[in-house]
C-alpha positions, 0 to 999 in steps of 0.5 A: 723808201718814202711812202708819204706817211712819214710826216703824218705820224707825229712823234708821241711824247709819253708821260712819265710817272710822277711819284708824290713821295720820295720814299715809301714808309719803313716797316711799322710806319705809315705815310698819310696819302690822303685824309684818313688814308695811310700807306704801310708796307709789310715785309716779304723778303726775297727780291720783292722786299715788301707789299703795299697795304692800306689803312682807311680811317672809319668810324670805330677804327681802321679798314685794312686793305691787303695784309701782307704775307703770313708769318712772324715778321709781318705780325711784328710789323703789324704790331709796330704799326698798331703801337705807332701810326695806327694808334692802337685803334681796332680793325673794323674790316679787312679787305683782300683784293685777291687771294695771293698769300702776300695779300691775304696772308695775315687776314686770318690773324687780323680778323680773329685778333680784332673780331673784324669782318673779311671782305673778299669775293666769293671766288677768291675766298674759295680759291684761298681755302683750296690753295691752303689745303694743297700742302703735300704734292711735289712742286712741278719743275716749271714752277721751280724754274719760274720762282728761280727766274723771279729771284727766289733764293736757294732756301725758298726753292728747296722748301717749295721743291719739297711740296707745292703748298706755298700758299698754305705756308704763306698764310695764317689760318684762312679766315672763315665766312661770317654771317652778313 
């Protein structure tokens, strides 16, 4: 059936994403994306292999934006980055965009190692501490189904099923508040 509106709506050509780099950085390496801005990736494992993190040059060292999941694999990746593209300069500040373990997981380690200040909203800071304290209850079946659908392997699901403190296990000890 024609109602006269068929010709009134032109075909919309949607723009496509254009990626400026063919590939992302390998573990321990960085790509300069702008003057003074480095793109790094920290390993996650599972179906999502990495998280993007950023180092921004500033007076005295690097401001880090997001930190990766807590653990020895990520700690080793940071050590490689500092020995390589970050040129053994200190961390001056750590910015955390939100409290998910893959973003805040190494913030405690980085802030303590470099005596750096943490920059995070109050709500995210308090939520991080709250989740880190949640280490013993049985994981809800809905959560396990969600993680399975997201690609978690059997080992990760089994660990999660034993207790829902996933956030606590994905972080180094939470950073503490520092005076302004």
